[in-house]
C-alpha positions as CSV (number, residue, x, y, z in Angstrom):
1,X,21.0,54.6,-16.9
2,X,24.5,53.8,-15.5
3,X,25.8,50.2,-15.9
4,X,25.9,49.8,-12.2
5,X,22.2,50.9,-11.9
6,X,21.3,48.4,-14.7
7,X,23.1,45.6,-12.8
8,X,21.1,46.4,-9.6
9,X,17.8,46.4,-11.5
10,X,18.6,43.1,-13.2
11,X,19.5,41.6,-9.8
12,X,16.2,42.7,-8.3
13,X,14.2,41.2,-11.2
14,X,16.1,37.9,-10.8
15,X,15.4,37.8,-7.0
16,X,11.7,38.5,-7.6
17,X,11.5,35.7,-10.2
18,X,13.2,33.3,-7.8
19,X,10.7,34.2,-5.0
20,X,7.8,33.7,-7.4
21,X,9.2,30.3,-8.4
22,X,9.5,29.2,-4.8
23,X,5.9,30.2,-4.0
24,X,4.8,28.1,-6.9
25,X,6.7,25.0,-5.6
26,X,9.1,25.1,-8.5
27,X,12.8,24.3,-7.7
28,X,15.0,27.2,-8.5
29,X,17.7,26.5,-11.0
30,X,20.3,28.6,-12.8
31,X,20.1,26.4,-15.9
32,X,18.8,28.1,-19.0
33,X,15.1,27.6,-19.6
34,X,15.4,25.8,-22.9
35,X,12.8,23.4,-24.3
36,X,14.3,20.4,-22.3
37,X,14.3,22.3,-19.0
38,X,10.8,23.5,-19.7
39,X,9.7,19.9,-20.1
40,X,11.4,19.0,-16.8
41,X,9.6,21.7,-14.9
42,X,6.3,21.0,-16.6
43,X,6.7,17.3,-15.6
44,X,7.2,18.3,-12.0
45,X,4.0,20.4,-12.0
46,X,2.1,17.3,-13.3
47,X,3.1,15.6,-10.0
48,X,1.4,17.9,-7.5
49,X,-1.7,17.4,-5.5
50,X,-4.4,20.0,-6.2
51,X,-5.3,20.2,-2.5
52,X,-4.6,18.6,0.9
53,X,-7.8,16.7,0.5
54,X,-6.5,14.9,-2.6
55,X,-3.4,14.0,-0.7
56,X,-5.3,12.7,2.3
57,X,-7.9,10.7,0.4
58,X,-5.2,9.2,-1.9
59,X,-3.1,8.1,1.1
60,X,-6.2,6.6,2.8
61,X,-7.0,4.8,-0.4
62,X,-3.5,3.3,-0.5
63,X,-3.8,2.2,3.1
64,X,-7.3,0.9,3.0
65,X,-7.1,-2.3,1.0
66,X,-7.5,-6.1,1.0
67,X,-5.4,-6.3,4.2
68,X,-8.1,-4.5,6.1
69,X,-10.9,-6.8,4.7
70,X,-9.5,-10.2,4.5
71,X,-6.6,-10.2,6.9
72,X,-7.4,-8.2,10.0
73,X,-10.7,-10.0,11.1
74,X,-8.9,-13.3,11.2
75,X,-5.8,-11.9,12.9
76,X,-8.0,-10.3,15.5
77,X,-9.9,-13.6,16.1
78,X,-6.8,-15.8,16.3
79,X,-4.6,-13.5,18.3
80,X,-6.5,-13.3,21.5
81,X,-9.7,-11.4,20.5
82,X,-10.1,-8.3,22.7
83,X,-6.6,-9.0,24.2
84,X,-5.1,-8.3,20.7
85,X,-5.9,-4.6,21.0
86,X,-3.1,-4.1,23.5
87,X,-0.2,-5.1,21.1
88,X,-2.2,-3.6,18.2
89,X,-2.4,-0.2,19.8
90,X,1.2,-0.3,20.9
91,X,2.3,-1.2,17.3
92,X,0.1,1.6,15.9
93,X,1.6,4.2,18.3
94,X,5.3,3.2,18.2
95,X,5.4,2.0,14.6
96,X,2.5,3.1,12.4
97,X,2.2,6.8,13.2
98,X,5.9,7.6,13.9
99,X,7.1,5.8,10.8
100,X,4.5,7.4,8.6
101,X,5.5,10.8,9.9
102,X,9.1,9.9,9.2
103,X,8.3,9.0,5.6
104,X,6.3,12.2,5.2
105,X,8.9,14.4,6.7
106,X,11.8,13.2,4.5
107,X,9.7,12.9,1.4
108,X,8.3,16.4,1.8
109,X,11.8,17.7,2.4
110,X,13.1,16.6,-0.9
111,X,9.9,16.9,-3.0
112,X,11.3,14.1,-5.2
113,X,11.1,10.4,-5.9
114,X,12.4,7.9,-3.4
115,X,15.5,7.2,-5.5
116,X,16.4,10.8,-5.9
117,X,15.9,11.5,-2.2
118,X,18.3,8.8,-1.1
119,X,20.7,9.9,-3.8
120,X,20.7,13.4,-2.3
121,X,21.2,12.0,1.2
122,X,24.2,10.1,-0.1
123,X,24.9,8.8,-3.7
124,X,25.8,5.4,-2.2
125,X,22.2,5.0,-1.1
126,X,20.7,5.3,-4.6
127,X,20.8,1.5,-5.0
128,X,18.4,1.2,-1.9
129,X,16.4,4.0,-3.5
130,X,15.5,1.7,-6.3
131,X,15.0,-1.5,-4.3
132,X,12.2,0.0,-2.2
133,X,10.0,1.2,-5.1
134,X,10.6,-2.1,-6.9
135,X,9.3,-3.8,-3.9
136,X,6.1,-1.8,-4.3
137,X,6.0,-2.7,-8.0
138,X,6.3,-6.4,-7.1
139,X,3.2,-6.1,-5.0
140,X,1.4,-4.3,-7.8
141,X,2.2,-7.1,-10.2
142,X,0.6,-9.9,-8.3
143,X,-2.0,-7.7,-6.7
144,X,-3.4,-7.3,-10.2
145,X,-4.3,-11.0,-10.3
146,X,-6.3,-10.6,-7.1
147,X,-8.1,-7.6,-8.6
148,X,-8.9,-9.7,-11.6
149,X,-10.4,-12.5,-9.4
150,X,-12.5,-9.9,-7.6
151,X,-13.8,-8.4,-10.8
152,X,-15.0,-11.9,-11.8
153,X,-16.7,-12.3,-8.5
154,X,-18.5,-8.9,-8.8
155,X,-20.2,-10.4,-11.9
156,X,-20.8,-13.8,-10.2
157,X,-22.3,-12.2,-7.1
158,X,-25.4,-11.2,-8.9
159,X,-26.5,-14.8,-9.4
160,X,-24.3,-16.7,-6.9
161,X,-22.3,-18.1,-9.8
162,X,-19.8,-19.8,-7.5
163,X,-22.3,-22.7,-7.0
164,X,-23.1,-24.5,-3.8
165,X,-19.5,-25.4,-3.3
166,X,-17.5,-22.1,-3.3
167,X,-14.3,-23.7,-2.3
168,X,-14.2,-26.2,-5.2
169,X,-15.4,-23.5,-7.6
170,X,-12.7,-21.1,-6.7
171,X,-9.7,-23.5,-6.6
172,X,-10.7,-25.9,-9.4
173,X,-13.3,-24.3,-11.7
174,X,-12.0,-20.7,-11.8
175,X,-8.3,-20.8,-10.9
176,X,-7.7,-24.5,-12.1
177,X,-5.0,-24.3,-9.4
178,X,-2.1,-26.6,-9.3
179,X,1.1,-26.8,-7.2
180,X,3.1,-28.2,-10.1
181,X,5.5,-25.6,-11.6
182,X,4.6,-26.9,-15.1
183,X,1.2,-25.1,-14.6
184,X,3.1,-21.9,-15.1
185,X,2.8,-22.3,-18.8
186,X,-0.9,-23.1,-18.9
187,X,-3.0,-19.9,-18.8
188,X,-6.6,-19.6,-17.6
189,X,-8.3,-17.5,-20.4
190,X,-11.0,-15.8,-18.2
191,X,-8.5,-14.7,-15.6
192,X,-6.1,-13.5,-18.3
193,X,-8.7,-11.4,-20.1
194,X,-10.0,-9.9,-16.8
195,X,-6.5,-8.9,-15.7
196,X,-5.9,-7.2,-19.0
197,X,-9.1,-5.2,-18.6
198,X,-8.1,-4.2,-15.1
199,X,-4.7,-3.0,-16.3
200,X,-6.3,-0.9,-19.0
201,X,-8.4,0.8,-16.3
202,X,-5.3,1.3,-14.1
203,X,-3.5,2.8,-17.0
204,X,-6.4,5.2,-17.9
205,X,-6.3,6.6,-14.4
206,X,-2.6,6.6,-13.7
207,X,-1.1,8.1,-16.9
208,X,-2.9,11.4,-16.4
209,X,-1.7,14.3,-14.3
210,X,-1.7,13.5,-10.7
211,X,-4.7,15.7,-9.7
212,X,-6.8,14.9,-12.8
213,X,-6.2,11.2,-12.5
214,X,-5.4,9.7,-9.1
215,X,-6.5,12.8,-7.2
216,X,-10.0,13.0,-8.8
217,X,-10.6,9.3,-8.7
218,X,-9.6,9.1,-5.0
219,X,-12.2,11.8,-4.2
220,X,-14.9,9.6,-5.6
221,X,-13.8,6.0,-4.9
222,X,-12.6,6.4,-1.3
223,X,-15.8,8.0,0.0
224,X,-17.9,5.5,-2.0
225,X,-15.9,2.6,-0.5
226,X,-16.6,3.8,3.0
227,X,-20.3,4.4,2.3
228,X,-20.9,1.0,0.9
229,X,-18.9,-0.7,3.7
230,X,-20.9,1.2,6.3
231,X,-24.2,0.1,4.7
232,X,-23.0,-3.5,4.6
233,X,-21.8,-3.6,8.2
234,X,-24.9,-1.9,9.6
235,X,-27.1,-4.5,7.8
236,X,-24.9,-7.4,9.0
237,X,-25.2,-6.2,12.6
238,X,-29.0,-6.7,12.3
239,X,-28.7,-10.4,11.2
240,X,-30.1,-13.0,13.6
241,X,-27.0,-14.5,15.4
242,X,-24.7,-11.6,14.7
243,X,-24.0,-11.3,18.5
244,X,-22.7,-14.9,18.4
245,X,-19.9,-14.0,16.0
246,X,-19.1,-10.7,17.7
247,X,-18.9,-12.4,21.2
248,X,-16.4,-14.9,19.8
249,X,-14.4,-12.3,17.9
250,X,-13.9,-9.9,20.9
251,X,-13.7,-12.5,23.7
252,X,-10.3,-11.7,25.2
253,X,-7.7,-14.4,25.8
254,X,-5.3,-12.7,28.1
255,X,-2.9,-15.6,28.2
256,X,-1.9,-15.0,24.6
257,X,-0.2,-11.7,25.6
258,X,2.7,-13.8,26.9
259,X,3.2,-15.3,23.4
260,X,5.5,-13.2,21.2
261,X,3.5,-14.3,18.1
262,X,0.6,-12.1,19.0
263,X,3.0,-9.1,19.1
264,X,4.6,-9.9,15.8
265,X,1.1,-10.4,14.4
266,X,0.2,-6.8,15.5
267,X,3.3,-5.3,14.0
268,X,2.8,-7.3,10.8
269,X,-0.8,-6.1,10.5
270,X,0.3,-2.5,10.8
271,X,3.0,-3.0,8.2
272,X,0.6,-4.8,5.8
273,X,-2.5,-2.6,6.2
274,X,-0.7,0.8,6.2
275,X,1.7,0.0,3.4
276,X,4.7,1.0,5.4
277,X,8.3,0.7,4.2
278,X,7.4,0.6,0.5
279,X,8.0,4.4,-0.2
280,X,4.3,5.2,-0.8
281,X,4.2,7.8,2.1
282,X,7.5,9.3,0.9
283,X,6.3,9.6,-2.7
284,X,2.9,11.1,-1.8
285,X,4.4,13.6,0.6
286,X,6.7,14.7,-2.2
287,X,3.7,15.6,-4.2
288,X,2.2,17.8,-1.4
289,X,2.2,21.6,-1.0
290,X,4.1,23.7,1.4
291,X,1.2,24.3,3.9
292,X,0.4,20.6,4.4
293,X,0.0,19.5,8.0
294,X,2.0,16.3,7.7
295,X,1.7,15.2,11.4
296,X,-2.1,15.6,11.4
297,X,-2.4,13.8,8.1
298,X,-0.3,10.9,9.3
299,X,-2.5,10.5,12.5
300,X,-5.7,10.9,10.4
301,X,-4.7,8.2,8.0
302,X,-3.5,5.8,10.7
303,X,-6.8,6.3,12.7
304,X,-9.0,6.0,9.6
305,X,-7.2,2.8,8.5
306,X,-7.6,1.2,11.9
307,X,-11.3,2.2,12.2
308,X,-12.0,0.8,8.8
309,X,-10.4,-2.6,9.4
310,X,-12.1,-2.9,12.8
311,X,-15.4,-2.0,11.1
312,X,-14.8,-4.7,8.5
313,X,-14.2,-7.2,11.3
314,X,-17.7,-6.4,12.7
315,X,-19.3,-7.2,9.4
316,X,-17.4,-10.4,8.7
317,X,-18.1,-11.9,12.1
318,X,-21.7,-10.8,12.3
319,X,-22.2,-12.8,9.1
320,X,-20.3,-15.8,10.4
321,X,-22.5,-15.6,13.6
322,X,-25.6,-15.7,11.5
323,X,-24.3,-18.7,9.6
324,X,-23.4,-20.5,12.8
325,X,-26.9,-20.0,14.2
326,X,-28.5,-21.0,10.9
327,X,-26.5,-24.2,10.7
328,X,-26.6,-24.8,14.5
329,X,-22.8,-24.8,14.7
330,X,-20.2,-22.9,16.8
331,X,-17.7,-20.4,15.3
332,X,-15.0,-23.0,16.1
333,X,-16.8,-25.6,14.1
334,X,-17.1,-23.1,11.2
335,X,-13.3,-22.7,11.4
336,X,-12.9,-26.4,11.2
337,X,-15.0,-26.3,8.0
338,X,-12.6,-23.7,6.6
339,X,-15.1,-20.8,6.8
340,X,-13.2,-18.8,9.3
341,X,-10.0,-18.0,7.6
342,X,-7.8,-15.2,6.3
343,X,-6.7,-14.1,2.8
344,X,-8.4,-15.3,-0.4
345,X,-10.2,-18.1,1.5
346,X,-12.3,-15.5,3.4
347,X,-13.3,-13.4,0.3
348,X,-13.6,-16.2,-2.3
349,X,-14.8,-19.1,-0.2
350,X,-16.2,-18.2,3.2
351,X,-18.1,-15.1,2.1
352,X,-19.8,-16.8,-0.9
353,X,-20.7,-19.7,1.3
354,X,-22.4,-17.3,3.7
355,X,-24.1,-15.5,0.9
356,X,-25.6,-18.8,-0.3
357,X,-27.2,-19.3,3.1
358,X,-28.6,-15.7,3.2
359,X,-30.9,-16.4,0.3
360,X,-32.6,-13.3,-1.2
361,X,-30.7,-11.1,1.2
362,X,-27.5,-12.4,-0.3
363,X,-28.5,-11.0,-3.7
364,X,-28.0,-7.5,-2.2
365,X,-25.1,-8.3,0.2
366,X,-23.0,-10.2,-2.4
367,X,-22.7,-7.5,-5.0
368,X,-22.3,-4.8,-2.4
369,X,-19.5,-6.8,-0.7
370,X,-17.5,-7.6,-3.8
371,X,-17.9,-4.1,-5.3
372,X,-16.4,-2.8,-2.0
373,X,-13.5,-5.3,-2.1
374,X,-12.9,-4.3,-5.7
375,X,-12.8,-0.6,-4.9
376,X,-10.4,-1.2,-2.0
377,X,-8.1,-3.2,-4.2
378,X,-8.3,-0.6,-7.0
379,X,-7.4,2.4,-4.8
380,X,-4.4,0.4,-3.4
381,X,-3.0,-0.7,-6.7
382,X,-3.3,2.8,-8.2
383,X,-1.0,4.0,-5.5
384,X,1.6,1.3,-6.3
385,X,2.2,2.7,-9.7
386,X,3.5,6.0,-8.3
387,X,6.8,5.2,-6.5
388,X,8.7,3.6,-9.4
389,X,7.1,5.8,-12.0
390,X,8.2,8.9,-10.2
391,X,11.7,7.6,-9.8
392,X,11.9,7.1,-13.6
393,X,10.6,10.5,-14.3
394,X,13.1,12.1,-12.0
395,X,16.2,10.4,-13.4
396,X,15.4,10.0,-17.0
397,X,13.3,13.1,-17.8
398,X,10.4,11.3,-19.3
399,X,6.8,12.6,-18.9
400,X,4.4,11.2,-16.3
401,X,2.4,9.6,-19.1
402,X,5.4,7.9,-20.6
403,X,6.7,6.5,-17.3
404,X,3.3,5.4,-16.1
405,X,2.6,3.7,-19.4
406,X,6.0,1.9,-19.3
407,X,5.6,0.7,-15.7
408,X,2.0,-0.5,-16.3
409,X,3.0,-2.3,-19.6
410,X,5.9,-4.1,-18.0
411,X,3.8,-4.9,-14.9
412,X,1.0,-6.3,-17.1
413,X,3.4,-8.5,-18.9
414,X,4.9,-9.9,-15.7
415,X,1.5,-10.4,-14.2
416,X,0.6,-12.9,-16.9
417,X,2.4,-15.5,-14.8
418,X,-0.3,-15.1,-12.2
419,X,-3.0,-15.9,-14.7
420,X,-1.6,-19.4,-15.1
421,X,-2.7,-22.5,-13.3
422,X,0.3,-22.1,-11.1
423,X,-0.6,-18.5,-10.5
424,X,-2.3,-18.8,-7.1
425,X,0.6,-20.8,-5.7
426,X,3.2,-18.4,-7.1
427,X,1.2,-15.5,-5.7
428,X,1.4,-16.9,-2.2
429,X,5.1,-17.4,-2.4
430,X,5.9,-13.9,-3.8
431,X,3.5,-12.3,-1.4
432,X,5.2,-14.0,1.6
433,X,8.6,-12.9,0.3
434,X,7.8,-9.3,-0.4
435,X,5.7,-8.5,2.7
436,X,7.5,-10.7,5.3
437,X,11.1,-10.4,4.1
438,X,11.9,-7.7,1.6
439,X,9.5,-4.9,2.8
440,X,10.6,-5.4,6.5
441,X,14.3,-5.4,5.5
442,X,13.7,-2.1,3.6
443,X,11.8,-0.6,6.5
444,X,14.8,-1.2,8.9
445,X,17.2,0.4,6.4
446,X,14.9,3.4,5.9
447,X,14.8,4.0,9.7
448,X,18.6,3.9,9.8
449,X,19.2,6.1,6.7
450,X,16.4,8.7,7.5
451,X,16.9,8.9,11.3
452,X,20.7,8.7,11.5
453,X,22.3,9.6,8.2
454,X,19.8,12.3,7.1
455,X,19.4,13.4,10.7
456,X,15.6,13.8,10.8
457,X,15.9,16.0,13.9
458,X,16.2,19.0,11.6
459,X,12.6,18.5,10.3
460,X,11.0,18.9,13.8
461,X,10.8,22.7,13.8
462,X,8.9,22.9,10.5
463,X,6.7,19.9,11.2
464,X,5.6,21.3,14.6
465,X,5.1,24.8,13.1
466,X,2.6,23.5,10.6
467,X,0.9,21.1,13.0
468,X,-2.4,22.4,14.4
469,X,-2.4,20.2,17.4
470,X,0.1,17.2,17.7
471,X,3.8,17.9,18.1
472,X,6.8,15.7,17.7
473,X,10.0,15.9,19.7
474,X,12.5,13.8,21.6
475,X,10.0,10.9,22.0
476,X,9.6,10.6,18.2
477,X,13.4,10.7,17.6
478,X,13.9,8.0,20.2
479,X,11.3,5.7,18.6
480,X,12.5,6.0,15.1
481,X,16.2,5.8,15.9
482,X,16.2,3.0,18.5
483,X,12.9,1.3,19.3
484,X,11.5,1.0,15.8
485,X,14.6,-0.5,14.1
486,X,15.0,-3.1,16.9
487,X,11.3,-4.1,16.8
488,X,11.2,-4.4,13.0
489,X,14.5,-6.2,12.8
490,X,13.3,-8.7,15.4
491,X,10.1,-9.3,13.4
492,X,12.1,-9.7,10.2
493,X,14.4,-12.3,11.8
494,X,11.3,-14.3,13.0
495,X,9.7,-14.1,9.5
496,X,12.9,-15.3,7.9
497,X,13.2,-18.1,10.4
498,X,9.6,-19.3,9.7
499,X,10.4,-19.4,5.9
500,X,13.5,-21.5,6.5
501,X,11.8,-23.8,9.0
502,X,9.0,-24.5,6.4
503,X,11.6,-26.2,4.2
504,X,9.5,-25.5,1.1
505,X,12.0,-25.9,-1.8
506,X,9.8,-24.2,-4.4
507,X,9.1,-21.2,-2.1
508,X,12.9,-20.8,-1.4
509,X,13.6,-21.0,-5.1
510,X,11.1,-18.2,-5.8
511,X,12.6,-16.1,-3.0
512,X,16.1,-16.5,-4.5
513,X,14.9,-15.7,-8.1
514,X,12.9,-12.7,-6.9
515,X,15.9,-11.3,-4.9
516,X,18.2,-11.7,-8.0
517,X,15.7,-9.9,-10.2
518,X,15.3,-7.0,-7.8
519,X,19.0,-6.6,-7.3
520,X,19.8,-6.7,-11.0
521,X,17.1,-4.2,-11.9
522,X,18.1,-1.9,-9.1
523,X,21.7,-2.1,-10.2
524,X,20.8,-1.3,-13.8
525,X,18.8,1.8,-12.7
526,X,21.6,2.9,-10.4
527,X,24.4,2.5,-13.0
528,X,22.5,4.3,-15.8
529,X,23.4,7.9,-16.2
530,X,20.6,10.4,-15.6
531,X,19.3,12.3,-18.6
532,X,17.5,14.8,-16.3
533,X,19.7,17.8,-15.6
534,X,17.8,18.3,-12.3
535,X,18.6,14.9,-11.0
536,X,21.3,16.1,-8.7
537,X,19.3,19.1,-7.5
538,X,16.9,18.7,-4.5
539,X,15.0,21.3,-2.6
540,X,15.5,21.1,1.2
541,X,12.1,22.3,2.4
542,X,12.3,21.7,6.1
């Protein structure tokens, strides 16, 4: 064979190999396939969904969490009842769905971690690429404390172990809560041990390959979560007096539509419940296959999340209506007694108080409710491990098992602060900062970087080609380039103003310290040189 014929044959073989690699979702590289490169490629394969169903259920699991159960019912009740659905639907349509599609489009394009994606858009943005996943990690750290509390209540629910005074039991007996910073160094043993047990469970699921761990668990836990909640709500709707609670919940107060706070509450609920702006959508889309219908998935997840939190509201207020009738009180009077509330107060105080009144029925409803809340929290916290873990894998060429183990170990150590007597107070401060200040700030920056610098218009053709029904176009570009950044920035300014007006010195100190920690860690990760040869490579898939 002539030399030129041999060259042609080799070229054909090389092209065929490259095509095969693309079909298998492997980035093509001209680097030699030595042991180190083989490790890098194998690590990428461990971060792929086995099917679109795995991706869809995992995203639903990350969205459906405590925000749906303990935040939305109260927000709906306090924000004009039925009137709240006008700003809520507006926020869902111009924020929730468009922003989720944006995160999916850019994440899918790069098939990489958030930090690597922003580095490829512009190396100057790598710093932001670490801040956003660290924001998610911050939520994961304090979220673990709440998961620990819920795990304790799962056990207590079988015998109403919170006594006849759930409020006193939760704050004084269980948490031993104090607002004195000195309580930071006094740990509550039962909470500490429960949190450690929860971290072990999280590690067991997260350190495995994506499909074998999170994918398989999501296929079990998410449907189970929905089934249990459906059973609970249907039963609650049959309770005597349920209509009292539902009438109060949905009674529209149209005058509140003139108040900007109802609009900020709607946008805040969408951010909180759909986990927007914290790189989860970007990361999960990077794990997805080439045939994934990103637009339909985004709409499905948004609708499912909304239906779930509205369904939760039906159950919560049906039970409150039953309690109101049993005690011959109004819903407003229950609110005065602290039984109509949001956050931990609803789950750990109001609901146990209601279960006490239900008698034998409470023996079924209590365990079912707290198991549901635990599953919702678990599916959410599992998703929070992914963004920072994937970033570390991408830049430093460590395996999924190593990065997940490291992230979880550090997270577990930091979370010990929330097992102290000052833990619940600290949790409230950190939660306010991350969700109302840091996450919103990151969301605005994401809109600017993705929509303007990256020029997300080039993703439209492929997005629409793979969408079975819904298409994006000029309206989507206008929303994410102009409307969305303005709305979120407005909400962010209002949140920051509320923090300043509160004049809570301890809270402001926590804000400053948290900001310094996030900036320093992001700076260190940015400055460190990558050990992964593929760090500067990215596959443009759209």
